[in-house]
N, C-alpha and C positions, 0 to 999 in steps of 0.2 A: 497463673496467679489469680486466685479467686477474688482477691480484694482490689485487683487492678481497675482503674477507672477506664471507662470506654473512651476510645479515641474520638476526636472530632471527625466530622463526616469525610474529609478528604483522605484520612488515613485509617480507615477501618481495617481491622486486622485481617479479615478474611480475604477480600479482593476488591479493588476499586472498579470492578467490572461495570456496575450500573453507572457510576460516574463517568467511566470511559465511554460507554455507549451514548450517554447523553451528550457529552462533548463532541464525539465523533459525528453524531447525527446533526447537531447544530452547526458544526464546522462544515459538514457536507452541504448544508443549505447556503452557507456563506460562499463556499466554493462554486456552487451553481451560479450564484449571482455574479461572482467575479468572472467566470467564464463567459457568461452572457454579456457582461459589460465589455469584455475584451472584443467580442464579436461586433458589438455596436460601434466601438471606437475604431476598429480596423476597417469598418465600412462607412466611415464618416469622413468629413474633411480633416479630422485630426489624425488620420491614418499615417501621414508622413511624419508628424511629430512623434507619434507612438513608436514608429520604427526607429527614428533617429535617437529617441531617448534610450531605447534598449541597447543601442550600439555606443552609447556615450562611455568614454573611457574614464574609469575611476581608479587611478593608480595602475597596477599591473593588469587589471582585468576590466572588461566592459561591464555595464550594469547587468546585462543578461547573464554573463558568466558569474558575477557575484551572487545572483539569485540561484542559478542552476548548480553551481559548484560550491558556493559558500553557504547560503541559507538552507539549501536542500540537504547539506551535510547534517544540519541540526534536525531536519525531518528524519533522516536516516538514523541519527542517534536515538530519536524517540522510537522509531521502528525496532531498532536493536534492543532497547530497554524493554519494550512490550514483548518481544520474542523471548528474551531471557526470563522475564517474570512469568509469562504463561508456561514456559517449559519447566521451570523449577517449582513454582508455587501456585500456578493457576489452572486454567481449563485444559492445558496440554501437559500437565504434570505426570500423568500416567498413560500407559499405552492404550488402555481402554478408552480414555478420553480423546486420545489422538487419532483413534482408528477412523471414525467416520469423516471428520474434517480433513484428515490427512489423505485418505483415499480419494475423497471428493476433490481436494486441491490438486492432487496428481492428475486425475482425469481432466480437471478444468484447465490444466496447463498444457497437457499433451494434445488434446483434440483441436483446440484453436491453432496451435502451432502446425499441426498436420494440414488443416484447412488452408491456412495462409501459404504454407509451402507448396501445396498442390496447385494453387492459383499463380504462384510466382516461380515455379520450378525452372521455367525457361529463361529467366533473367537473373543471373548471379548478383547483379547490383541491387535489385529489390529483395532478393531472397535473404539478404542480410538482416532484414527486419522481421524474421520469423518469430521472434519472441515478443513482439509488440502486443498481440492480443492475448497473451497468457496471463496478464495481471488483472486483479480485481481491485477497484478503488473502494476501500472500506468506508471512507467518509461519505462519498456519494451514495453508496448502497444503503448505509444506515440513515442517511438523510432522507431517502425515499421511504424507508421503513418507518421513520418518525412521522411521516405524513399519514400513515395508516393507523397510528395509535395502537390500541389494544387488540386490533384484529390479528396481529401476528404474535404467537406465543414467544415468551422471552427465551425459551430453549432454542428457537430458530435464530434469534438474534445472536445468542451465544455461539451457535453453530457457524453462522456467517462470520462472526468476529474471529473465531478460531481458524476457519478456512482461509480468511484473508491474511491472517498473521503468517500461516504456513506458506501462503501464496507469496507474501512479501519476502520471506526467507528464500524461496526459490528464485524470485526476481533478483535479489541481492547476489546470489550465486551466479546467475546468468550474466549480470552486469560485470562481475569480477572476472568471469572466465571468457566471455565472448565479446565484450565491448570495451576492452582496454586498448590503449594505443601502444606506441613503441616504448618499451620499458627502459628505465634508467636504473641499472642495478645498484649504483652507489646510493641513490635515493631510496630504493627498495630496502637496502640493508639498513639505512638510517631509520626508516619507518619500522622495520622489524625490531631494531634495538629499542625504540621508544615503546613498542608493544611489550617487550620483555620487562622493561622498567615498570610499566603499568600493571602487568601481571604480578610482579614482585611486590608492588605496593599493596595489591589486594591480598596476597598471601601473608604479608607482614602485619595485616590487621589495620591498615590505615583506613579510616572511615570518613575523613574530611574530603569534601568534593573538590576543593580548590586545586590540590595537586593533580588530580585526574583531569580536570578541565584544562589546566595550563599545558600539561603534556599532550592532551588531546588536540590542542591548537597546533602544537609542534608536529604532531602526527599528521594533521590535515595538510600542513605545508609540504612535508616530505611526500605524502601520498599524491598531492596535486602535481608535484614535479616528477613523480616516478613513472607516470603513464597509466597507472591504475586510476579509475575515476575517483575523484577526491571524496565523493560521498561515502565510499566504502570505509573511510576513516571513521565516520560516525558510527557505523555498525561495529567496527573493531573496538572503538572506545567503549561502547555500550556493554560489550561482553566482558570488559575488565572492571566495570563499576560494581562494587560489592552490593549484593542483595541482602546479606545478613547484617545484623547490628554488631556492635562491638562485642568481642568474645567476653563471656562471663555475664552478659546482660540478657534479658529475655528477648527472643526474636519477635519483633513487632513491626508492622508496616510503618509506624510512626518514626522508628529509629533507623529505618533502612535507607542508606544513601540512594539506592536505585529507585525506591518508591518516591523519595523526596524529589529527585531530579525529574522523574517522570511526571510528577504532579506539577512541578514548576514549568515544564516545557509544554504541557498539553495545550494550554490556552494560546500562547504565542504561535505554536505550530498550527493549530487548528484554525485560528482566526486571523493570522497574519501571514505566516510563511507559505502555507499551501495555497491560500487564495491569491497571494502575490505571484506565486509560481504559475497558477492558472491564468491570471490576468496577463502575465508576461509572455505566455506561450500558446494560449488558445486563440489568439487573434488571427483569423484567416480572412483575407480580403476577397470578397466575391466579385469585386469590380473587374470586369473583363474576363471572368473565369469561364473557361470552356466547359460546358456541361459534360463533355466526354470524360473529364477528369473523374467524375463519379463512377465511371465504368472501368477505370484502370484496374489492372490486377492488384496493385498495391492497395488502393482504396477498398476494393471489394474484399481482399484478403484480411485486412484489418477489421472492417465492419462485419464480415461474415464470421471471422474467428470469434469476435466478441458476442455477436447476437446468436449465432447457431452453435459455434464450437463450445462456448462456455456452458450453455444449458445442456447440451448433449454430454459433455465431459463430466460436469458436476452431477447432474441428476442421474445420468446413466451409471457412473461409477458408484455413487452413493446408493442407488437402488440395488445394484448388483451386490454390494457389500452387505446391505440389510437382508436381502433374500438369501444370501449364503450364510447368514448368521455371524458374520464378522463384526457387525455393529448393529445398533438399534436405532429405529426411527426416533428422533427427538421427542421427548415426552410432551403430550398435549398437541402434537403437530400431526397434520394429515399429509397424504401424498400430494394432493394439489398444492398445499402450502409449501411443501419442500420444492415442488416444481417452480412455484413463483419466486422463491428465494434463489433457486438456481438461475433463473432468468436475470435477477438482479446482479448476479456475479458477472454478467456481461458488461457491467459499467466499469470500464477500465481506464478512467481518465488520467489520474496523476502518474502512476507508475508506467502505464502504457505510453503516455506522452513523453515521459522521461527517457524510456528505452528508445522511442522513435527518434528523439533528438540525438541520442548517442549513435544510433545506427546510420543516420544520414546527416551527420554533423556538417558536411560541406555541400549539401544539396538542398537549397531552400524549396525548390519545386517538389521534390520528394517529401520534404517535411510538410508541405501543405497537403499533399495527398494523405499522409499519415494523419494529420489533424482532422481532415474531413472524414476519414474512415473511423477515427476514434469518436468524434462527435456524433456521427450518424449511428454507429453501432451502439454507443453508450446510451444515447437518447432513446433509441428504439427498444433496447433491452430494458431500460428503466421504465418506460411506459408499459411495456408488455408485462413486466414483473408486477408493477403497481396494479394493473388491470386484473391480473389473475388473483392476486391477494385481496383485491377489493371485492371480488364477486364470490370467492369460495367461502363456505361457512366458517365462522370464527372458531368454533369448537370442532375438534376432530371427532368423527363418529366413534362411539364406544362399542366394543365387541359385545355381542349378545351373550348373556350368561345362561347356560343350559340348566334346566330345572330337573 
């Protein structure tokens, strides 16, 4: 429509990518602060009150369960919305755009899992955590990139965002397939019935969000009771939210229920839910900690998977794809810059911590080893990535033109 008025900033018709990057980067800095504060509290005289507060019963669940099973379902809802948007209308809408981040994400999930499994093969109990180092925390990684300002081309930020979204999709599938408990088939059937109704509402052209959100709450209850982790309900609901506007009207981001809900959720998720999750779960007490814990196969597997596995998997698979002509190096980026971003993919805080809590739900000691591995591997990967991107030239070298 040539005479259409431009949309306000949050609903530009093209894509809210820059707005997304800004919010994720700022949220990553808040998350860093929340994790650091949790470590301070867990090693202060307040550590007992901190632990007791997390186990405080609020109705049918403890405070920690409300955070991890309830609020994080909203985080997964946002993840699902971002996956759907990018797949249909965004940076992952065509196979050519999916090629490089998709190949890099696959390598970045496979190699860390192999490293972890190699170090824990002898112990079936700890081997269960093989998926912990496979995830990239986009908020943390973009938070580090934000500290570098214009030194990193926007194409690499888009590459990292697309890779992390595909990474999140893989993590969601892993959680659903490998970290579910004993299944309740009546509750599963009820959850499936709610999903059918949600899909029918979408197909019928319903564009009001309230029916979807109310049914989404019902879906969360049945999913929680079914044995599948309750956060999967968030992703399932997201896939049913309409991305198109009302039939017969122009397709615009301003009128899209999906874009509207994504816009509404971004700030509370980035600045409240994820930092609260980090504060509730990152607190590791070092009081009386045996230094040998740092050399346990579980700790080393997580840290090594994040620090070494991610960079080898992401940079190696992306480089191979580019050399074989399956994808192109992001415009304006150099190989050293791609290497630096691959290092940042080793920051695996939120999703890695979430998987670790699921893998060792009944073993606090193994959870502490997981947290130490995640914190150590993520901090080292973040510092290494920042250092590489800080020292490499800002502009990619241009090829010489033959005369």
